[in-house]
N, C-alpha and C positions, 0 to 999 in steps of 0.2 A: 688509420692506425687505432688500436683500441686504447682508450685513455688509461693512465696508470691509476692503480688502485687508491692512492692518496688523493687524487683529483677526483675520482668517483665519490669518495667519502665526503669531500668538501661539498661537491655539488649535491649529493644526497641531503646533507644538512641544510643546505640553502633551499631545496625543494621542499622539505619538511617544514621549514619555517614559514615558507610561502604557502603551505598547504596545496602545493602543485602535485595532485595525486597522479597525474599522467606521467609527469617526469619522475616521481618516485617509482612508479612501475617500470618505466624505461631503464632507469639506472640500476634497478635490482636485476633486470634481465641482462644487463650489460656486465654484471659481475660485482656491483657494489656490495660490501659486506653488510648484511642486515643487523649485525651485532657490533658495528663500528661505533667508536665513541666520539661524541660531539666535543667541542672545545672545552666544555665544562666538566668532561671526564665521566659524563654519564651516557649510557647506550642512546643510540639515536631513536629507539622506540620511545624514550621519555619525551621527546619533543612531540611525537604524535600524541601521546597521553595527555601532556600539559595543554595541548591544543584542542583536545576534544575531537581529534581527528581519527575517527574509527576506520575510515577507508584506508588511510595510510598505514595504521596499526595492523590491519587485516593483511595488507601487502607485506609488511615487515615480518609479521609472524609466520605467514605462509612461505616466506623465503628462509626462515630459520631463526628469526629473533626469538629471544627466550623472555617470556613475560614474568618468569619467576626468578630472573637473575638477581642476585643479592647486590644491592647498591650500598655505596659508602656510609649512608645514614641509616642502615638496617632496614630500609624497605625494599620493595621490588616494584617493577613497572605496574604489575597487577594490583598490588596493594594501592598504589598511588591512583590508579584507575578507580578503584573501589571508593577511595577518599574524595573523588571528584563527583560521584554520583550519576554518572552516565551509564545507564543500562546497556546500551548498544556497544559502547566502548568496552565495557567489562565482558560482555558476551562474545565479542570477537577475541579477546585475550585469552578466555577461558576455554580454549579447545580441548579436545579429549587427551592429547598428549600431555599438556600442562596439568590437567586434572590428575592423571595418573602419577605425575612426578610429585605432587604437592603432599607433604608430610601432614599428619594429623594436626600437628601444632600450627603449620602454615595454614591450613584450613580454618581452624579455629580463629586465628588472628584475623583473617579476612571477614569471617561471620561476625565476629565481635565488633569489628569497625563498622560494618554496615548496620548492625543492630544498634550501635551508639548513635549514629547519625539518625536513624529512624525514631529513636526515643528522644532525642534532643531537638531535632528539627534543624533544617538547614540554616536559617537565619540565626537562631539562637546559638548554634555551634560555631557560626562564623564570628558572631559577637564575643563569644568566650575565647576564641583563639586570637582575635585581633584587639579586643578591648574597645572597638569602635562603637560609637553611640548614635550616629546618624542613621538616616533612613537607608534601607538596602534597595538596591535596583532590582527590578524582576522584569523578565520578558520571557515569552514562550518560544521555543526553539523546536525545530523538527529534528527528529532522529530516525532516518530511514521511514518506517511505517507508523512511527508513534511520534508524540509530542511531549515535552517535559519543560517544567519551568526552570529557568536559569537565575540564579540568585547571586548578586555581586555586592560586596561590602569591603570597603577600605583596600581596594585593589585585589581582592581574593574573589574568585568566582567558582561556584559549584552548580551542579544541576540536582534538582530535588527529585531524584528517581531512586532514592535509597530503597524504598519498599521493593521496587522492581529489581534492584541490585541484589537485595537479600533474597528474594524469590529465586533469582537466577542461580545464586550460589548454593541455595538449598537443593535445587533440582539437579545441578551438576555433581553435587556431593551426595546424592541419593538420600537426602533427608526428607522423610514423609510429613510434610507440613499439614496439619489437620485442615480439612475443607473449609470449616467455619473461619479459620484464620486467613486463608486466601480470599475468602469472599469479603472478609472485614477490610483486608488491604485494598481490595478493588473498588468497593462500593463509593467511597467518598470521591473517587477519580472518574466517574463516569461523565463523559462529555459528549453530548448528543452529536456535535458537528466534527469531532476529531478524536482520535485514539490516544489515550494517555498511556504513558509507559507503564505506570503502576498497574492500570487496568489490564493492559495487554499481557504483562507477565503473570498475572493470576489466572486469566482465563486460558493461557497457553499451558500453564503447569496443571491446571484441573483437566484439560483435555488429554493430558497424558496418562491419567488414572485409567487403568485397565480393569476388567473383571466385572462380574455381575454385582458384587457389593459396592464397588465404587460408583457404578452407573446408578444403582438404586439410591445411593446417597445423593448424588447429583440431581437426580429427578425431583428430589424434594423441593428444589429451588422453584419449580414451576408453580407451586402454590404459596410462595412467599408473598406477604402482603406488600412488600416494597417492590414497586416495578422495576427498580434498577437492578434488583437480584435476579429478576426474571430476564431481563435483557442479558445479563451475565451468562445465564444458561444458554440463551440463544447463541451467544459467541462461542461457548464451549462446544456446543453441538456442531457449529460451522467448523471450528478448528478439528473436531474429531473427524468430520468427514474428509477434510483436506489431508490430514495425515493418513487416513485409510487409503485415499487415493494414491498418495505418493509412495507409501510403504507397503501397498498391497495387502492392507489389513482386511479382515472379514468380520470384525467384532462390532460394527456399527450398522449392521444390516437392518436392524429394527428402528434406527433413529428416524428414518423418513416417516413411518407410521406414527411414532411418537410426536413428531412435529405436526402431523395432519391432525391428529386428535387435539393437540394443544391449541392449533389455529382455530378450531371450531369453538373453543371455550374462552380464549383471550379477549378481554374487554378494553384494556388500556391501549391507546393509539401508538404510543412510542414502542411498547413492547411488540404489538402486533405487526408494526412496520418492520422491525428487525426480524421478527419470527418468519414473516412471509418472504423476506430477502434471503434468509437461510433455507426455508422450505422450497424456494423456487430453484435452488440448486441441487435438490434432492432427487429430482426425477421421479416424483410419486405419480401414480396414475390419476389421482383425483385432483391434481393441480388445477384443472380447468374449472372444476366445480367450486373450489375455494375462491378461485379468481372472480368467478360469477358472483359468489356470495358477497364479496366485499368491493365489488366494482364501483358502487356508489357510496362507499364509507364516507362519513363527514370529515375525517381527518385526512388532509392531503398527503400526509407521510405514508398512510396505508395506501391510497390510491396510486402513489408513484411505484408501487411494487406490483401492481396488478398486471401491466402489460408483459412483464418478464415471465409471470406465471403462465400467461397463454402461450408465449413463444416457446418456452422450454418444454410445454407439454405437448404441443401441436405435433411435432415429428413423430412421436411415439403413438399418438392417437389417431392421426389422420394419414400419416405418411407425407414425405416432403412435397409432392406434387398435387396434394388435394387442398382445396380452400378450407378455411376455418368454418365452424358452424356458423349459423346465422346469429346465435345468442353471442358468440364471441365476437363476430364482426360488428354487431351493434354496440358491444360493449367498448371495442376499440375506437369506434367512430365517436362515441361519447367521450371517452378519455381524450381524444385528439382535440376536443372543444372545452376541456376542463378549464376552470378559472385559474388554476395553479399552473405556472409555467413549467415547473419541473415534471408535472405529470404529463404535460404535452410533450415535453422533450423526451421522456422515457417511452412515451407511445410511438414516436416517429420511427425509432429502430424496429419496433415490433410490426408496424405496418409494412415496412420494407422487407421484413424476414419472411412473410407470406404474402407477396405482392399480388395484388389484384388490380384490375383497372380502377375499381372504386377506391381502393387504397392509394392508388396513384393520385387521385383527385384530392384526397384528404391531405397527402404530403405536399401537394402543390399549394394548398391553403396554408400549410405550416411554413412553407418557404417565405410567405409574406407576413408571418406572425410578428407582432409588436415586440417581442422579446428576442434580442440578438442570439441568445444561447439556443433557443428553440429554432430559429431560422438556420443556424449552423447545423444543428442536429438533423434537420429535416433535409438539408442540401446533402449531408453526407450519406443519409440513408437512402435518398433518391439516387445518388451517384453509385451506391453499392449494387443496385438492381441491374438487371440486363436490359431495361426499357431504353430504347433509342428515339423515342418519339420526340419531335420538335418541342412539345410542350415541356418536356423534361430538361432538355439541354438548354432551351431559352430560359427557363427559371433559374438554372444554375448560373448561367452567364450573368443574370442581373445582380447576383451576389458578390461579383468581383469588385465592387465598390466597398464591401464590408471592411471595417477596420480590424480585420482578423487574418494574419498572414497564413496561419496554418489552414484556415478555412479556404483561402484562395489557392492553396496548394492542393487541398482536397478537390477542388473544382477542376484543376489542371489534370489530376489523376482521372476524375470521371470523364472529361472530354477526350483525354487521350485514349481512354479504352474505347470510347466510341468513335474514334478516327474523326473528330469533329474539327473542321478547318479553323475554328477559333481557338485551339489549343495553344498555338505559338502566342497568340495575343494574350491569353490568359497567363501563361508562363511569364511574359514580360511584366504582367501587373502583380506578381507574387511579392516582388521586392527582395531585399537582401535577406538571406536566410541567416538564423542565429549562429554566432560562433560555436564551432564544435558540432554543427549539424552533420549528421551521417549521410552524405550524398551517395555513398556507395551502396548502402544497404536500405535506404528509405524506399519503400515500395512505390510512393507517389512520384518520386524522382525518376525511379527506374522505369515507370510507365511512360513518362515524358520522353525519356531517351530512346525507348522502344518506338515511340511515335516518330521521333526524329528519323531513326534508321529507316522505318517504313516509307517515309516521305522524303529522304533524301535524294536530291536530283541525280538521275542516272549519269554517269560520265559519258562524255562525248566520244565516239569511236576514233 
């Protein structure tokens, strides 16, 4: 029997407070009202907003919750989200339908609030609102593909992504923010090891600029003396290519040639590494030449990008069944012995992509690498090949003692594909899979089940 709607509403409120996104989705599918009121008289969407729960907020709005609904205090769920500084949360609430329904006054109020936080600063604004004088607590939190700092003071918490929120609002409201302003917003937030939300919002907005004039203006960043500005341009070009692919655009046809010319001139290791990463996805015919040019670059960040240049260029240059040139093979062998573990890890996959007996030997050496990550990468690479020699299967079995559950599962996959009699033993050594692991769709589990079916004892007549 279907639960009555009041019961569904109560369960939806409980699921939202618990941030149980799976239950939220199930309850909405069962008919829970996305605009139901919580016991405090506010729409349930406000629970998701207050909890920075962008996934539940997305599910609620998809089901019909109104981010622009007027609340008793004169705010809206969307305005409250802007006030909390979470770019991802604001992005999910600000869908096309909501944007169309917002009046100019409502848009102005959202923009003014975001600008106020940007000008005042998260901690100073919290002090103004709370009157607190103690030290604020700070931590970095992840929001989907980006990170942002969370600031807490006197029981109030915001996320310092207000520049990204402002950029998002401007983009959705078709406000043409000058390129110099977007660059200025991004530059202080470049993080070499992770993507800051303020950085991401700016390069995404810049990548949306279309036309020859916009591209001409963007290209000037290539010659900027600050390497951070040049990295930003590389990210913009990467995003342009991605959007061109998804939306079948043809106005980025010359970007690959631009990247090639730039790669030959760039001298900063940080910039060159990101530039080569972007260039490697461009399928330019001169990728192998660029890779060979920088294969022994002194910066390991650059060398980490070289194997990918060879692999992506090879199918177009040689065809899938032909071995790489001697120069590329020599470069890959050298990179497989690189002192930097991440270079060796990156090389493992490319040795397997164009597998030869000599590359097999290099991978077998990497399986015994002192770095656990390299060992795992080499094992996965070896397992992906069609090689069924005992040397390969025996090497994979030696890694079943590694303290890496997913690696052990990869070995099960490789052994099952080869009908190796040690598959069952390997499966027994995988261990308990994480809660929520998708047994039905995971290709490694499916390979094991296929192995079981092939070797299931025949029924007696």
